[in-house]
C-alpha positions as CSV (number, residue, x, y, z in Angstrom):
1,M,0.0,0.0,0.0
2,K,2.9,2.4,0.8
3,L,4.7,1.8,-2.2
4,T,1.5,2.1,-4.4
5,F,0.7,5.4,-2.7
6,R,4.2,6.8,-3.3
7,S,4.1,5.7,-6.9
8,I,0.7,7.5,-7.4
9,V,2.1,10.7,-6.0
10,N,5.3,10.5,-7.9
11,T,3.4,10.0,-11.2
12,F,1.1,12.9,-10.4
13,Q,4.1,15.3,-9.7
14,F,5.8,14.0,-12.7
15,H,3.0,15.1,-14.9
16,T,2.0,18.4,-13.1
17,K,4.9,20.0,-11.1
18,R,5.8,23.4,-12.2
19,R,9.4,23.4,-11.0
20,L,10.1,20.3,-13.0
21,K,8.7,21.7,-16.3
22,K,10.7,24.9,-15.5
23,A,13.9,23.1,-15.0
24,L,13.4,21.0,-18.1
25,K,12.9,24.2,-20.2
26,A,16.3,25.4,-19.0
27,T,18.1,22.2,-19.6
28,D,20.4,21.8,-22.4
29,I,21.2,18.1,-22.0
30,L,18.9,15.7,-20.0
31,L,20.3,12.4,-18.7
32,T,17.9,9.7,-17.8
33,A,18.8,6.6,-15.6
34,T,16.6,4.2,-17.5
35,S,15.1,3.8,-20.9
36,E,11.6,3.7,-19.3
37,N,12.4,7.2,-17.9
38,Q,13.7,8.3,-21.2
39,R,10.2,7.3,-22.8
40,N,8.4,9.0,-20.0
41,F,10.1,12.3,-20.3
42,K,9.6,12.1,-24.2
43,N,5.9,11.1,-24.0
44,V,4.9,13.5,-21.1
45,H,7.3,16.5,-21.5
46,H,8.3,16.1,-25.1
47,K,11.8,16.3,-23.9
48,D,14.7,14.3,-25.5
49,S,17.2,12.7,-23.3
50,I,20.2,10.6,-23.2
51,W,20.0,7.2,-21.3
52,I,22.8,6.5,-19.1
53,P,22.9,4.7,-15.7
54,E,23.4,6.8,-12.7
55,N,26.2,4.7,-11.3
56,C,28.9,2.4,-12.6
57,I,31.8,0.2,-11.9
58,T,34.7,1.9,-10.0
59,G,36.8,-1.0,-8.9
60,N,38.6,-3.9,-10.5
61,I,37.1,-6.4,-12.6
62,V,38.1,-10.0,-11.9
63,L,36.5,-13.5,-12.2
64,N,37.2,-16.2,-9.7
65,K,37.5,-19.2,-12.1
66,S,38.2,-21.7,-9.1
67,K,34.4,-21.9,-8.2
68,F,33.8,-23.7,-11.4
69,I,36.4,-26.5,-10.7
70,N,34.8,-29.7,-9.3
71,N,31.8,-27.8,-8.2
72,G,29.1,-29.8,-6.4
73,K,26.9,-26.7,-5.5
74,F,25.9,-23.5,-7.1
75,N,25.8,-20.4,-5.0
76,L,23.0,-17.8,-5.3
77,I,23.4,-14.4,-3.7
78,V,20.8,-11.8,-2.7
79,I,22.0,-8.5,-1.3
80,G,19.8,-5.7,0.1
81,R,17.2,-4.7,2.8
82,L,14.7,-7.4,3.5
83,D,11.5,-5.5,2.9
84,S,8.5,-5.6,0.6
85,N,10.3,-3.7,-2.1
86,K,13.1,-6.2,-2.4
87,N,10.5,-9.0,-2.5
88,V,12.9,-11.8,-1.6
89,G,9.9,-13.9,-0.7
90,I,9.5,-14.5,-4.5
91,L,12.8,-16.3,-4.6
92,L,12.2,-18.3,-1.5
93,E,8.9,-19.5,-2.9
94,A,10.5,-20.3,-6.4
95,L,13.1,-22.4,-4.6
96,T,10.4,-24.7,-3.2
97,H,9.6,-25.5,-6.8
98,V,13.1,-26.1,-8.0
99,K,13.7,-29.7,-8.9
100,H,17.3,-30.3,-7.6
101,R,17.6,-27.6,-4.9
102,E,20.2,-29.9,-3.3
103,L,22.5,-28.5,-5.9
104,L,22.0,-24.9,-4.6
105,H,23.0,-22.7,-1.7
106,L,21.6,-19.2,-1.2
107,D,23.5,-16.4,0.5
108,I,21.2,-13.6,1.8
109,V,23.2,-10.5,2.8
110,G,21.2,-7.9,4.5
111,D,18.7,-7.3,7.3
112,G,15.2,-5.8,7.4
113,M,11.6,-5.9,8.8
114,L,10.8,-9.1,6.9
115,K,13.9,-11.0,7.9
116,E,12.0,-13.1,10.6
117,K,9.1,-13.7,8.4
118,L,11.2,-14.9,5.5
119,Q,13.2,-17.1,7.9
120,Q,10.0,-18.6,9.2
121,Y,8.9,-19.4,5.7
122,A,12.2,-21.1,4.9
123,I,11.9,-23.3,7.9
124,E,8.3,-24.2,7.4
125,H,9.2,-25.1,3.8
126,D,12.3,-27.1,4.4
127,I,14.5,-24.8,2.5
128,N,16.2,-23.1,5.5
129,N,19.1,-25.6,5.4
130,M,20.1,-24.3,2.0
131,I,20.4,-20.7,3.2
132,T,22.9,-18.7,5.1
133,W,21.5,-15.6,6.6
134,H,24.4,-13.2,6.9
135,G,22.8,-10.1,8.1
136,Q,24.9,-7.0,7.6
137,L,28.4,-7.6,6.5
138,P,31.4,-5.5,6.4
139,R,32.6,-4.9,2.7
140,V,35.4,-7.2,3.0
141,E,33.3,-10.2,4.1
142,A,30.6,-9.3,1.5
143,V,33.3,-9.3,-1.3
144,K,34.3,-12.9,-0.2
145,V,30.6,-14.1,-0.5
146,F,30.3,-12.3,-4.0
147,N,33.6,-13.9,-5.2
148,S,32.1,-17.5,-4.7
149,A,28.7,-16.7,-6.1
150,H,27.5,-18.0,-9.4
151,L,24.2,-16.1,-9.7
152,H,23.1,-12.7,-8.3
153,V,19.3,-12.6,-7.8
154,I,17.0,-9.5,-7.8
155,T,13.4,-9.9,-7.3
156,S,12.6,-6.2,-6.7
157,V,9.3,-4.6,-7.6
158,S,10.8,-1.3,-8.2
159,E,14.5,-0.3,-8.8
160,G,16.6,2.1,-10.8
161,N,20.2,0.6,-11.3
162,P,21.0,-1.0,-8.0
163,T,24.6,-0.9,-7.0
164,T,24.6,-4.5,-6.3
165,I,24.4,-5.2,-10.2
166,W,27.7,-3.3,-10.6
167,E,29.3,-5.2,-7.7
168,A,28.1,-8.5,-9.3
169,M,29.6,-7.5,-12.6
170,S,32.9,-6.6,-11.3
171,Y,33.2,-10.1,-9.9
172,G,31.7,-11.7,-13.1
173,V,28.6,-12.8,-11.3
174,P,25.6,-12.8,-13.7
175,T,22.3,-11.3,-12.6
176,M,18.8,-12.8,-12.8
177,S,16.0,-10.2,-12.5
178,F,12.6,-9.2,-13.7
179,D,12.7,-7.4,-16.9
180,H,12.0,-3.8,-15.8
181,C,13.5,-0.6,-14.5
182,G,17.1,-0.3,-14.9
183,M,17.7,-4.0,-15.0
184,H,15.9,-4.0,-18.5
185,D,18.6,-1.8,-19.8
186,T,21.8,-3.2,-18.0
187,I,21.3,-6.9,-18.2
188,C,21.6,-8.7,-21.5
189,D,21.7,-12.4,-22.6
190,R,25.4,-12.5,-22.2
191,C,25.5,-11.3,-18.6
192,G,22.3,-12.5,-17.0
193,I,18.6,-13.6,-17.3
194,R,15.8,-11.2,-17.7
195,I,12.3,-12.6,-16.7
196,P,9.1,-11.1,-18.0
197,I,6.9,-9.8,-15.4
198,A,3.6,-11.9,-15.4
199,K,0.3,-10.5,-14.4
200,H,0.0,-12.7,-11.5
201,Y,2.2,-13.2,-8.4
202,E,2.0,-17.1,-8.7
203,E,3.2,-16.7,-12.3
204,C,6.2,-14.7,-11.3
205,V,7.3,-17.3,-8.7
206,S,6.9,-20.0,-11.3
207,A,9.0,-18.1,-13.9
208,V,12.0,-17.7,-11.5
209,A,11.8,-21.5,-10.7
210,I,11.7,-22.4,-14.4
211,E,14.9,-20.3,-15.1
212,I,16.7,-21.7,-12.1
213,N,15.8,-25.2,-13.3
214,K,17.1,-24.4,-16.8
215,L,20.4,-23.5,-15.2
216,L,20.7,-26.7,-13.2
217,E,19.9,-28.8,-16.2
218,H,22.6,-26.9,-18.1
219,P,25.2,-26.2,-15.5
220,E,27.7,-25.2,-18.1
221,R,25.7,-22.0,-18.5
222,F,27.0,-20.6,-15.1
223,Q,30.6,-20.3,-16.3
224,Q,29.4,-19.1,-19.9
225,L,27.3,-16.3,-18.2
226,A,30.2,-15.5,-16.0
227,E,32.5,-14.9,-18.8
228,G,30.0,-12.9,-20.7
229,T,29.5,-10.7,-17.6
230,I,33.1,-9.9,-17.4
231,E,33.0,-8.8,-21.0
232,C,29.9,-6.5,-20.5
233,A,31.2,-5.2,-17.2
234,Y,34.0,-3.2,-19.1
235,H,31.3,-1.2,-20.9
236,Y,30.4,0.1,-17.5
237,K,33.7,1.1,-15.9
238,W,34.1,4.5,-14.6
239,S,36.9,5.2,-17.2
240,E,34.3,4.7,-20.0
241,R,31.7,7.0,-18.1
242,E,34.3,9.6,-17.6
243,R,35.2,9.5,-21.5
244,F,31.4,9.8,-22.3
245,L,30.8,12.8,-20.0
246,N,33.8,14.6,-21.1
247,S,32.7,14.3,-24.7
248,L,29.2,15.4,-23.8
249,Y,30.6,18.4,-22.0
250,E,32.9,19.4,-24.8
251,S,30.0,19.1,-27.3
252,L,27.9,21.3,-25.0
253,L,30.5,24.0,-24.9
254,S,31.1,24.0,-28.6
255,K,27.3,24.6,-29.1
256,K,27.4,27.5,-26.6
257,K,30.3,29.0,-28.4
258,V,28.3,29.0,-31.7
259,Y,25.5,30.8,-30.2
């Protein structure tokens, strides 16, 4: 209910707020964080924009290939607050439908108001033995967990470009997510799995389970996606972003000089 109300208010303000319209009128170049935002500004305010994620990869890019050697289990990782927006319950429900879940281990990094409820669900549905509930971790420890992960999972109902995607990419960890928001733009077939959003909750749960089952049926895909993720990661490094922004700035300055 809270998220729905906030969404309605934001949509109303986007269409009507005078300060936004005034700012857009004075804007020479508009940057939008997702292609969805890009379309909205064009359709509602008739303003062209350049799509570019609001964050990127600032550290090194490295793949831990040892996790693919003689591997008997595949590690999934979820990072973030355990609340209704992150919707981790979808993943837990999906795991109850996975055929060979004995081949999986799930690391959940983060705390939140739904943690106890999610833990209780896992216990009642006999999947808690495959989950490690880390809570909040120092960055050094979180990196260790990421380094051993085979798949990063996002089941959020609303996101821009979560920083966990860039963390995952920098360690060659592919991301599975619903096909919306920033994930629609950032994730491709080489570096992850995008799941179409179904009309009903149960169908979303089923879709996640189906994709996990496919991976377990063809486990070589984990390494293929990891290698693809490393390739994609270089397109999102800060050095590339810096080069793009500098060229954009120079282009703007040259236009100003003409006028």
